[in-house]
KESE-558978 format. One record per atom (N, C-alpha, C): x, y, z; residue number from 1. Coordinates in Angstrom, 2 decimals. Last residue first. Layout:
<rs>
px,py,pz,k
X,Y,Z,NUM
...
</rs>
This chain:
<rs>
px,py,pz,k
168.68,-23.26,139.25,266
168.67,-24.66,139.84,266
167.46,-25.08,140.49,266
168.33,-21.36,136.70,265
168.02,-21.43,137.86,265
167.94,-22.89,138.33,265
170.95,-20.23,134.41,264
169.83,-21.35,134.58,264
169.71,-21.39,136.16,264
172.36,-18.39,132.02,263
172.01,-18.56,133.41,263
170.84,-19.44,133.25,263
174.76,-18.77,129.64,262
173.40,-18.84,129.79,262
173.17,-19.12,131.31,262
177.32,-17.18,127.97,261
176.81,-17.94,129.21,261
175.35,-17.68,129.25,261
179.53,-17.23,125.43,260
178.18,-16.99,125.66,260
177.77,-17.81,126.91,260
182.83,-15.85,124.31,259
181.99,-16.69,125.33,259
180.53,-16.36,125.65,259
184.27,-15.97,121.46,258
183.30,-15.28,122.19,258
182.64,-16.20,123.15,258
187.82,-16.61,120.84,257
186.53,-17.11,121.45,257
185.66,-15.80,121.90,257
190.31,-18.18,118.84,256
189.70,-17.05,119.54,256
188.13,-17.34,119.68,256
191.93,-21.38,119.42,255
190.88,-20.54,118.88,255
190.47,-19.28,119.33,255
194.30,-22.87,119.83,254
193.74,-22.04,120.74,254
192.95,-20.88,120.15,254
195.53,-24.35,117.79,253
194.83,-25.21,118.74,253
194.32,-24.22,119.89,253
197.58,-21.63,117.41,252
197.59,-23.01,117.13,252
196.70,-23.75,118.11,252
197.73,-18.52,115.82,251
197.30,-19.28,116.90,251
197.61,-20.81,116.37,251
199.54,-15.49,115.28,250
199.56,-16.80,115.03,250
198.72,-17.35,116.26,250
201.14,-12.79,114.96,249
199.51,-13.06,114.76,249
199.19,-14.44,114.38,249
203.18,-12.38,117.85,248
203.00,-12.88,116.47,248
201.50,-13.07,116.04,248
202.42,-10.31,120.14,247
203.87,-10.81,119.57,247
203.70,-11.30,118.04,247
199.24,-11.45,120.34,246
200.14,-10.66,120.72,246
201.46,-11.23,120.34,246
195.62,-11.44,119.06,245
197.07,-12.08,119.36,245
197.95,-11.11,119.82,245
192.25,-11.41,119.96,244
193.39,-11.09,119.15,244
194.52,-11.89,119.50,244
190.37,-12.64,121.81,243
190.03,-12.64,120.12,243
191.46,-12.19,119.45,243
190.22,-15.22,124.34,242
190.29,-13.76,123.77,242
190.34,-13.79,122.27,242
189.95,-17.39,125.64,241
191.04,-17.51,124.99,241
191.35,-16.22,124.11,241
188.45,-17.12,129.08,240
188.36,-17.03,127.61,240
189.85,-17.06,126.74,240
187.80,-18.78,131.71,239
188.93,-18.18,131.16,239
188.60,-18.27,129.61,239
185.76,-18.66,134.27,238
185.67,-18.90,133.06,238
186.81,-18.17,132.39,238
185.20,-20.14,137.52,237
185.98,-19.20,136.66,237
186.01,-19.73,135.48,237
183.13,-20.36,140.32,236
183.28,-20.96,138.91,236
184.27,-19.83,138.06,236
182.85,-21.31,143.86,235
183.00,-20.40,142.57,235
183.49,-21.20,141.36,235
183.18,-22.91,145.82,234
181.53,-22.64,145.51,234
181.73,-21.65,144.44,234
185.92,-24.74,145.25,233
184.68,-24.41,146.36,233
183.54,-24.15,145.60,233
186.09,-24.07,141.80,232
187.04,-24.38,143.11,232
186.01,-23.91,144.10,232
186.09,-25.04,138.53,231
185.56,-24.83,139.74,231
186.27,-24.96,140.81,231
186.79,-23.61,135.33,230
187.60,-24.15,136.41,230
186.42,-23.87,137.51,230
186.67,-23.76,131.94,229
185.82,-23.62,132.93,229
186.50,-24.26,134.11,229
189.22,-22.21,129.68,228
188.31,-23.27,129.91,228
187.49,-22.94,131.38,228
192.98,-21.71,130.21,227
191.62,-21.66,129.15,227
190.66,-22.66,130.01,227
194.85,-21.76,132.14,226
195.10,-21.30,130.82,226
193.97,-21.14,130.01,226
195.29,-22.19,134.69,225
194.37,-21.29,134.37,225
194.51,-20.85,132.87,225
197.46,-24.00,134.39,224
196.20,-24.47,135.45,224
195.06,-23.44,135.11,224
199.64,-23.58,133.22,223
198.50,-24.20,132.33,223
197.26,-24.45,133.19,223
201.11,-21.38,135.16,222
201.38,-22.24,134.08,222
200.15,-22.44,133.45,222
200.59,-19.42,137.12,221
200.24,-20.74,137.44,221
200.26,-21.82,136.39,221
201.29,-17.18,136.17,220
202.04,-17.48,137.31,220
201.91,-18.98,137.58,220
201.00,-16.58,132.78,219
200.14,-16.83,134.05,219
201.13,-17.33,135.00,219
201.53,-16.47,130.28,218
201.57,-15.44,130.89,218
200.96,-15.46,132.11,218
201.87,-19.14,128.86,217
200.35,-18.69,129.28,217
200.44,-17.14,129.92,217
203.73,-21.05,126.85,216
203.50,-19.76,127.30,216
202.05,-19.23,127.56,216
203.44,-23.70,126.10,215
204.61,-23.40,126.63,215
204.73,-21.86,127.32,215
200.51,-25.29,126.77,214
201.30,-24.27,126.09,214
202.53,-24.08,126.97,214
198.54,-28.41,126.11,213
199.56,-27.65,126.76,213
200.31,-26.62,126.04,213
196.33,-29.27,124.47,212
196.63,-29.90,125.57,212
197.58,-29.08,126.61,212
196.30,-28.13,121.86,211
195.07,-27.86,122.71,211
195.41,-28.34,124.33,211
198.54,-28.73,120.34,210
197.18,-29.46,120.18,210
196.27,-29.21,121.08,210
200.42,-27.24,122.21,209
200.35,-28.50,121.76,209
199.12,-29.23,121.68,209
199.60,-23.67,121.45,208
199.51,-24.78,122.05,208
200.00,-26.22,121.40,208
199.67,-20.42,121.09,207
200.24,-21.43,120.50,207
200.55,-22.75,121.40,207
197.58,-19.36,123.14,206
197.84,-18.91,121.71,206
198.54,-20.00,120.85,206
196.90,-19.69,125.76,205
198.15,-20.24,125.47,205
198.57,-19.79,124.12,205
194.55,-18.51,125.79,204
194.60,-19.84,125.74,204
195.89,-20.51,125.35,204
195.18,-15.95,126.39,203
194.97,-16.27,124.85,203
194.84,-17.71,124.81,203
195.34,-15.16,128.99,202
196.22,-16.07,128.61,202
196.32,-16.23,127.05,202
193.09,-12.70,129.35,201
194.91,-12.60,129.39,201
195.69,-13.65,128.79,201
190.42,-13.14,130.99,200
191.03,-13.75,129.74,200
192.63,-13.73,129.88,200
187.71,-14.17,133.07,199
188.80,-13.46,132.93,199
189.25,-14.02,131.41,199
184.82,-13.93,135.38,198
185.39,-13.87,133.99,198
186.80,-13.45,133.89,198
183.50,-15.93,138.01,197
184.50,-15.01,137.54,197
184.86,-15.01,136.18,197
180.68,-16.29,140.21,196
181.13,-16.44,138.93,196
182.36,-15.35,138.48,196
180.12,-16.00,142.94,195
179.79,-17.17,142.12,195
180.53,-17.42,140.98,195
181.45,-14.83,145.77,194
181.47,-14.69,144.36,194
181.25,-15.96,143.82,194
181.49,-15.61,148.69,193
180.44,-14.50,148.24,193
180.31,-14.47,146.57,193
183.22,-17.61,148.98,192
181.91,-17.73,149.90,192
180.84,-16.60,149.38,192
185.40,-16.76,147.68,191
184.47,-17.92,147.03,191
183.28,-18.14,147.88,191
186.88,-14.26,147.27,190
186.27,-14.65,148.25,190
185.21,-15.56,147.77,190
189.96,-14.56,145.49,189
188.53,-14.31,145.20,189
187.95,-14.83,146.47,189
192.58,-15.57,145.20,188
192.14,-14.69,146.10,188
190.88,-14.28,146.15,188
192.63,-17.39,142.90,187
192.79,-17.90,144.18,187
192.50,-16.89,145.43,187
192.05,-15.44,140.66,186
191.03,-16.12,141.13,186
191.44,-16.68,142.54,186
194.04,-13.85,139.57,185
193.45,-13.18,140.95,185
192.48,-14.29,141.38,185
194.94,-15.08,137.34,184
195.75,-15.37,138.46,184
194.99,-14.90,139.60,184
193.27,-14.22,135.23,183
192.84,-15.46,135.96,183
193.57,-15.61,137.26,183
192.87,-10.83,134.63,182
193.96,-12.01,134.69,182
193.34,-13.01,135.56,182
190.61,-9.20,134.67,181
191.30,-9.49,133.26,181
192.23,-10.80,133.34,181
187.69,-9.87,136.18,180
189.14,-9.80,136.28,180
189.80,-10.12,135.22,180
184.32,-9.41,137.40,179
185.50,-9.36,136.12,179
186.89,-9.24,136.58,179
182.14,-11.53,139.00,178
183.23,-10.69,139.25,178
184.06,-10.52,137.86,178
178.84,-11.78,140.22,177
179.78,-12.03,139.19,177
180.79,-11.03,139.18,177
176.54,-13.51,142.60,176
177.59,-12.36,142.22,176
178.61,-12.86,141.16,176
173.28,-13.75,143.65,175
174.23,-14.44,142.59,175
175.24,-13.12,142.32,175
172.54,-13.77,147.09,174
172.66,-13.07,146.07,174
173.80,-13.72,145.01,174
172.56,-15.20,149.58,173
171.17,-15.62,148.58,173
171.68,-14.87,147.18,173
174.40,-14.15,151.19,172
174.61,-15.31,150.65,172
173.60,-15.78,149.74,172
174.69,-10.77,150.23,171
174.16,-11.65,151.19,171
174.39,-13.04,150.64,171
176.77,-7.64,149.63,170
175.81,-8.84,149.25,170
175.75,-9.76,150.26,170
178.45,-5.50,149.87,169
176.80,-5.59,150.26,169
175.96,-6.50,149.76,169
181.02,-6.28,149.57,168
180.54,-5.87,150.90,168
179.12,-5.62,151.18,168
181.57,-7.15,146.69,167
181.09,-8.15,147.75,167
180.65,-7.53,149.00,167
182.71,-4.91,145.28,166
181.55,-5.64,144.93,166
180.91,-6.66,146.04,166
184.53,-3.68,146.83,165
183.59,-2.94,146.17,165
182.37,-3.65,145.66,165
186.17,-5.60,147.60,164
185.06,-5.25,148.54,164
184.03,-4.39,147.91,164
188.08,-5.80,145.76,163
186.95,-6.76,145.72,163
185.86,-6.57,146.53,163
190.24,-3.99,144.32,162
189.36,-3.78,145.45,162
188.05,-4.65,145.37,162
193.32,-4.34,143.37,161
192.13,-4.98,143.14,161
191.37,-4.89,144.51,161
195.62,-1.78,141.86,160
194.77,-2.46,143.04,160
193.77,-3.20,142.49,160
198.06,-2.03,139.36,159
197.26,-1.28,140.49,159
196.61,-2.05,141.46,159
198.66,-4.51,137.34,158
198.69,-2.91,137.25,158
197.66,-2.37,138.17,158
198.28,-7.27,137.34,157
199.64,-6.65,137.45,157
199.95,-5.18,137.47,157
195.58,-7.49,137.61,156
196.31,-8.16,138.64,156
197.75,-7.68,138.74,156
193.50,-4.62,137.09,155
194.29,-5.63,136.65,155
195.31,-6.00,137.77,155
190.75,-3.99,139.44,154
191.86,-3.68,138.50,154
192.77,-4.87,138.00,154
187.63,-5.77,139.15,153
188.72,-5.46,139.87,153
189.85,-4.87,138.84,153
184.15,-5.56,139.21,152
185.26,-5.85,138.57,152
186.29,-5.35,139.54,152
180.51,-6.82,139.49,151
181.76,-6.01,139.94,151
182.88,-6.35,139.05,151
177.29,-7.43,140.00,150
178.40,-7.31,139.04,150
179.36,-6.37,139.63,150
174.36,-9.31,141.42,149
175.50,-8.25,141.46,149
176.61,-8.45,140.54,149
171.00,-9.29,140.28,148
172.23,-9.86,140.57,148
173.29,-8.68,140.69,148
167.43,-9.21,141.18,147
168.99,-8.37,140.79,147
169.93,-9.37,141.12,147
163.90,-8.40,140.27,146
165.03,-9.23,140.69,146
166.49,-8.54,140.35,146
162.04,-6.64,138.78,145
162.09,-6.83,140.14,145
163.03,-7.70,141.00,145
163.11,-6.85,136.05,144
161.86,-7.44,136.56,144
161.63,-7.73,138.06,144
166.39,-6.58,136.87,143
165.45,-6.86,135.97,143
164.21,-7.45,136.27,143
169.57,-5.26,137.59,142
168.18,-5.41,137.78,142
167.33,-5.63,136.71,142
172.47,-5.29,138.78,141
171.97,-5.61,137.48,141
170.59,-6.00,137.83,141
174.48,-3.28,140.75,140
173.30,-4.06,140.76,140
172.59,-4.25,139.37,140
178.00,-2.97,140.98,139
176.53,-2.59,140.72,139
175.75,-3.64,140.81,139
181.34,-2.05,142.01,138
180.22,-2.87,141.98,138
178.88,-2.27,141.61,138
184.80,-1.28,141.17,137
183.28,-0.79,141.41,137
182.27,-2.17,141.43,137
187.22,-1.94,140.10,136
187.08,-1.56,141.65,136
185.70,-0.99,141.93,136
185.97,-1.21,136.96,135
187.25,-1.69,137.70,135
186.91,-1.22,139.05,135
183.99,-0.62,135.25,134
183.55,-1.35,136.36,134
184.70,-1.65,137.34,134
182.51,1.47,132.63,133
183.57,1.11,133.54,133
183.46,0.50,134.84,133
180.16,0.80,130.30,132
180.45,1.21,131.70,132
181.69,0.80,132.19,132
179.82,2.12,126.88,131
180.39,1.11,127.82,131
180.62,1.68,129.31,131
179.18,3.94,125.17,130
178.19,3.43,125.90,130
178.29,2.15,126.90,130
181.77,6.52,125.43,129
181.03,5.32,124.68,129
179.93,4.72,125.64,129
183.21,7.98,127.08,128
182.43,8.74,125.97,128
181.65,7.76,125.19,128
184.26,6.14,129.01,127
183.25,6.99,129.53,127
182.31,7.75,128.23,127
186.51,5.43,127.60,126
185.57,4.53,127.82,126
184.11,5.10,128.23,126
187.89,7.79,127.48,125
187.62,7.10,126.17,125
186.42,5.97,126.46,125
188.24,8.17,130.07,124
187.59,9.18,129.32,124
187.26,8.40,128.15,124
190.31,6.21,130.90,123
189.02,6.05,131.34,123
187.87,6.95,130.72,123
192.49,5.55,128.25,122
192.20,6.25,129.28,122
190.57,5.99,129.78,122
194.74,3.10,126.73,121
193.23,3.48,127.08,121
193.15,4.44,128.34,121
197.54,2.89,126.83,120
196.71,3.37,125.62,120
195.55,4.01,126.02,120
198.53,1.65,129.22,119
199.50,2.40,128.09,119
198.68,3.21,127.13,119
196.52,0.25,130.37,118
197.02,1.52,130.99,118
198.11,2.36,130.13,118
196.14,-1.97,128.66,117
195.44,-1.02,128.51,117
196.00,0.28,129.19,117
197.64,-4.35,129.25,116
197.97,-3.45,128.06,116
197.41,-2.23,128.19,116
196.12,-5.73,131.28,115
197.65,-5.13,131.62,115
198.24,-4.36,130.47,115
192.78,-4.25,131.07,114
193.84,-5.32,130.98,114
195.27,-4.74,131.40,114
189.83,-3.03,132.76,113
190.93,-2.76,131.91,113
191.98,-4.01,131.89,113
186.40,-3.90,132.34,112
187.58,-3.67,133.18,112
188.67,-3.36,132.05,112
182.85,-2.95,131.46,111
184.25,-3.22,131.04,111
185.27,-3.18,132.30,111
179.57,-3.65,130.07,110
180.49,-3.35,131.22,110
181.82,-3.67,130.78,110
176.51,-2.81,129.01,109
177.75,-3.37,128.63,109
178.97,-2.79,129.37,109
172.98,-3.76,129.75,108
174.20,-3.06,129.77,108
175.46,-3.76,129.05,108
170.79,-5.08,129.28,107
171.15,-5.00,130.85,107
172.50,-4.17,130.98,107
170.37,-4.94,126.46,106
169.27,-4.39,127.25,106
169.80,-4.33,128.80,106
173.03,-4.39,124.43,105
172.35,-5.35,125.41,105
171.46,-4.70,126.39,105
175.21,-3.99,121.89,104
173.72,-3.74,122.41,104
173.49,-4.81,123.36,104
177.84,-1.94,120.58,103
177.40,-3.28,121.16,103
176.16,-2.97,121.87,103
178.84,0.49,120.01,102
177.53,-0.05,118.97,102
177.23,-1.52,119.73,102
181.24,0.78,121.08,101
179.91,1.48,121.66,101
178.62,1.13,120.83,101
183.14,-0.38,119.74,100
182.64,-1.08,120.80,100
181.24,-0.34,121.42,100
183.79,1.72,117.73,99
183.08,0.46,117.48,99
182.42,-0.23,118.66,99
184.71,3.45,119.37,98
183.48,3.87,118.64,98
182.71,2.81,118.07,98
186.76,1.81,120.30,97
185.62,2.33,121.32,97
184.50,2.84,120.51,97
188.59,1.78,118.00,96
188.10,0.91,118.60,96
186.78,0.85,119.51,96
188.97,4.51,117.38,95
188.17,3.97,116.52,95
187.51,2.72,117.03,95
190.54,5.12,120.08,94
189.15,6.00,119.52,94
188.45,5.12,118.42,94
192.88,3.46,119.77,93
191.94,3.55,120.83,93
190.54,4.09,120.50,93
194.71,3.63,117.78,92
193.65,2.54,117.53,92
192.45,2.68,118.67,92
196.75,5.40,118.56,91
195.87,5.79,117.45,91
194.55,4.66,117.15,91
198.41,4.22,120.39,90
197.23,4.96,120.73,90
196.33,5.25,119.90,90
199.41,1.14,119.23,89
199.73,2.39,119.27,89
198.31,2.98,119.49,89
199.51,-1.82,120.05,88
200.27,-1.29,118.94,88
200.53,0.14,119.13,88
196.41,-2.82,120.83,87
197.97,-3.35,120.89,87
198.64,-2.59,119.82,87
193.37,-2.67,122.88,86
194.17,-2.17,121.59,86
195.71,-2.73,121.79,86
192.08,-4.03,124.83,85
191.49,-3.60,123.87,85
192.29,-3.04,122.77,85
192.37,-5.30,127.59,84
193.34,-5.44,126.54,84
192.54,-5.22,125.07,84
189.24,-6.43,128.87,83
190.39,-5.79,128.75,83
191.31,-6.14,127.73,83
186.65,-7.79,129.10,82
187.66,-8.11,129.75,82
188.92,-7.50,129.63,82
183.21,-7.08,128.97,81
184.37,-6.75,128.16,81
185.57,-6.88,129.27,81
180.03,-8.38,128.68,80
181.05,-8.10,129.53,80
182.51,-8.03,128.76,80
176.52,-7.81,128.41,79
177.84,-7.93,127.67,79
178.96,-7.31,128.53,79
173.38,-9.31,128.46,78
174.34,-8.28,129.26,78
175.48,-8.80,128.42,78
171.95,-10.44,126.67,77
171.06,-9.52,127.77,77
172.17,-8.68,128.27,77
172.55,-10.78,123.05,76
172.78,-10.83,124.52,76
172.05,-10.08,125.50,76
172.30,-11.65,120.29,75
170.95,-10.98,121.14,75
171.29,-11.22,122.79,75
173.87,-12.28,118.48,74
173.73,-13.21,119.39,74
172.52,-12.88,120.26,74
174.26,-10.02,116.88,73
173.34,-11.10,116.25,73
173.01,-12.08,117.32,73
176.34,-8.68,118.47,72
174.83,-8.12,118.42,72
173.92,-9.16,117.70,72
178.35,-10.31,117.83,71
177.97,-10.32,119.14,71
176.48,-9.75,119.24,71
178.62,-9.49,114.98,70
178.38,-10.98,115.36,70
177.97,-11.03,116.87,70
179.32,-6.81,115.17,69
177.84,-7.33,114.45,69
177.61,-8.82,114.78,69
181.64,-6.78,116.65,68
180.50,-6.09,116.98,68
179.31,-6.78,116.55,68
183.15,-8.10,114.59,67
183.12,-8.80,115.75,67
181.88,-8.27,116.59,67
183.08,-6.01,112.52,66
182.59,-7.39,112.17,66
182.45,-8.22,113.56,66
184.64,-4.05,113.89,65
183.24,-3.93,113.26,65
182.40,-5.29,113.20,65
187.07,-5.59,114.13,64
186.37,-5.08,115.32,64
184.83,-4.91,114.86,64
187.85,-5.99,111.40,63
187.55,-7.10,112.34,63
186.72,-6.79,113.48,63
188.10,-3.02,110.66,62
187.12,-3.86,110.07,62
186.82,-5.07,110.84,62
190.42,-2.68,112.30,61
189.18,-2.04,112.65,61
187.85,-2.70,111.99,61
192.38,-5.71,112.76,60
191.98,-4.40,112.11,60
190.79,-3.80,112.35,60
194.84,-6.96,114.13,59
193.20,-6.99,114.34,59
192.80,-5.74,113.84,59
197.34,-6.36,113.63,58
196.92,-7.63,113.61,58
195.47,-7.92,113.74,58
197.70,-3.51,114.33,57
198.01,-3.97,113.04,57
197.57,-5.60,112.86,57
194.72,-3.46,116.44,56
195.87,-2.96,116.13,56
196.45,-3.37,114.65,56
193.01,-4.80,119.27,55
192.99,-3.84,118.08,55
194.38,-3.20,117.65,55
192.90,-6.61,121.24,54
194.21,-6.43,120.66,54
194.29,-5.41,119.32,54
190.98,-8.27,122.67,53
190.61,-7.83,121.33,53
192.08,-7.53,120.47,53
190.55,-9.40,125.21,52
191.87,-9.43,124.66,52
191.67,-9.21,123.03,52
187.28,-10.71,125.23,51
188.45,-10.33,125.97,51
189.60,-10.26,124.66,51
183.87,-10.92,126.07,50
184.79,-10.65,125.16,50
186.12,-10.15,125.98,50
180.70,-12.54,126.87,49
182.08,-12.05,127.32,49
183.18,-12.01,126.30,49
177.23,-12.44,127.32,48
178.54,-12.40,126.27,48
179.82,-11.87,126.89,48
174.66,-13.82,128.77,47
175.94,-13.09,128.76,47
176.76,-13.32,127.85,47
171.31,-14.38,128.58,46
172.54,-14.61,128.03,46
173.63,-13.52,128.32,46
168.82,-15.78,130.86,45
169.62,-14.54,130.45,45
170.88,-15.14,129.80,45
167.79,-18.00,131.83,44
167.73,-18.03,130.26,44
168.47,-16.74,129.87,44
166.51,-16.35,134.66,43
166.61,-17.68,133.97,43
166.66,-17.31,132.57,43
165.84,-14.01,136.01,42
167.28,-14.39,135.17,42
167.60,-15.63,134.52,42
163.63,-14.62,137.54,41
163.62,-13.78,136.56,41
164.95,-13.72,135.43,41
164.80,-16.39,139.48,40
163.91,-16.91,138.34,40
163.84,-16.00,137.29,40
168.26,-15.62,140.30,39
166.53,-15.28,140.48,39
165.98,-16.00,139.31,39
170.42,-17.88,141.46,38
170.11,-17.15,140.16,38
168.47,-16.87,140.24,38
170.88,-19.55,143.33,37
171.16,-18.10,143.71,37
170.71,-17.41,142.58,37
171.15,-22.07,142.46,36
169.93,-21.85,143.17,36
169.89,-20.33,143.55,36
172.56,-22.32,139.23,35
172.76,-21.91,140.55,35
171.50,-21.66,141.10,35
174.60,-22.93,136.39,34
173.55,-23.09,137.04,34
173.63,-22.99,138.38,34
175.45,-21.95,133.21,33
175.91,-21.71,134.64,33
174.52,-21.88,135.26,33
176.68,-23.16,130.33,32
175.56,-22.92,131.00,32
176.00,-22.82,132.62,32
178.12,-21.99,127.35,31
178.40,-22.46,128.82,31
177.10,-22.05,129.68,31
179.55,-21.93,124.30,30
178.23,-21.67,124.95,30
178.50,-22.49,126.33,30
181.66,-19.98,122.09,29
181.76,-21.16,123.09,29
180.42,-20.88,124.14,29
182.41,-19.63,118.81,28
181.51,-19.28,119.95,28
181.13,-20.39,120.99,28
185.45,-18.83,117.70,27
184.70,-19.85,118.14,27
183.66,-19.19,119.25,27
186.87,-17.77,114.72,26
186.21,-17.36,115.95,26
185.45,-18.38,116.28,26
189.35,-17.58,112.71,25
188.39,-18.75,113.13,25
187.86,-18.66,114.41,25
191.42,-15.99,112.71,24
190.22,-15.53,112.19,24
189.10,-16.60,112.49,24
193.72,-17.61,113.81,23
193.31,-16.39,114.48,23
191.92,-15.55,113.79,23
194.07,-19.60,111.68,22
193.20,-19.98,113.06,22
192.89,-18.62,113.64,22
195.79,-18.70,109.65,21
194.21,-18.69,109.51,21
193.53,-18.75,110.97,21
198.05,-19.20,110.45,20
197.89,-17.81,110.42,20
196.51,-17.70,110.07,20
198.27,-21.96,111.12,19
198.44,-20.88,112.23,19
198.32,-19.39,111.94,19
197.93,-22.71,108.37,18
197.02,-22.99,109.34,18
197.05,-22.10,110.59,18
200.52,-22.03,107.34,17
199.16,-21.48,106.85,17
198.19,-21.52,107.91,17
202.00,-23.68,109.00,16
202.27,-22.27,109.16,16
200.92,-21.37,108.39,16
201.50,-26.19,107.98,15
201.19,-25.62,109.65,15
201.21,-24.24,109.59,15
202.00,-25.84,105.51,14
200.69,-26.23,105.51,14
200.32,-25.79,107.20,14
204.97,-25.74,105.51,13
204.13,-24.67,105.19,13
202.62,-24.80,105.28,13
205.57,-28.16,106.85,12
205.81,-27.01,107.59,12
205.05,-25.80,107.14,12
204.70,-29.89,104.76,11
204.18,-30.06,106.20,11
204.46,-28.75,106.98,11
206.53,-29.01,102.70,10
205.08,-28.84,102.51,10
204.30,-28.92,103.93,10
208.94,-29.85,104.04,9
208.71,-28.39,103.45,9
207.17,-27.99,103.46,9
208.66,-32.62,103.94,8
208.87,-31.73,105.25,8
208.47,-30.29,104.94,8
208.48,-33.20,101.30,7
207.28,-33.48,102.14,7
207.44,-32.73,103.38,7
211.16,-32.69,100.66,6
209.98,-31.94,99.93,6
208.74,-32.05,100.78,6
212.49,-34.35,102.23,5
212.67,-32.86,102.52,5
211.53,-32.27,101.85,5
211.71,-36.63,101.00,4
211.55,-36.51,102.45,4
211.54,-35.07,102.80,4
212.99,-36.42,98.30,3
211.31,-36.62,98.73,3
211.04,-36.41,100.25,3
215.44,-36.52,99.06,2
214.98,-35.05,98.44,2
213.31,-35.32,98.71,2
215.90,-39.08,99.85,1
216.30,-38.04,100.71,1
215.43,-36.78,100.36,1
</rs>
């Protein structure tokens, strides 16, 4: 009996140690998106998507700096930020965006806010960096005479989502990307116009049953929009596990992610 208890203590200790280590084990997840609406000039362009950094007691400023260096080393053409930049206190805002302002991409760095951000992040903080706020706005990303449409919406739980700011000027031939912090917005996306949606918010469940199921996803749809690539009609949703943690600094089979999307002309 004593031996069994001893083995149980060892197993629980190893499990806890792993759960404390996994938040530092960042996965670079590469995804190819293929479409005949992608202009030939954008073939091979790489988009990096970051979400849910949660800078604070569990995600230090040094880790933000390291993350920025890791992303820049990927040589992205476009960088998208999906919200929830700080967690804990407003004192982390300025240092976080001082670091994020060092992100480099020739086609720009664009951001929306998450559900945590209205408590801490003012738009002035974003505007003072080289990050372009794109919540409820749309813009054309142009390169070599071709263009794609990029837009974002306000957080699903905080404020309005004005999708038409992105879609009202597009044609069926345009490739359209939309940023929404919360994947629960995806069912309302106009899939006849929007080709690709980036979201975070769920942390991949953060603590899962070996990556198969999570008891908590912070989504009204349970595990349906927990993580990964989901295709509905003519649109694709990419959900990142995010980078930081919330409540407890633990992860289990929900590794933090840097999403790298390569565009490919069909």
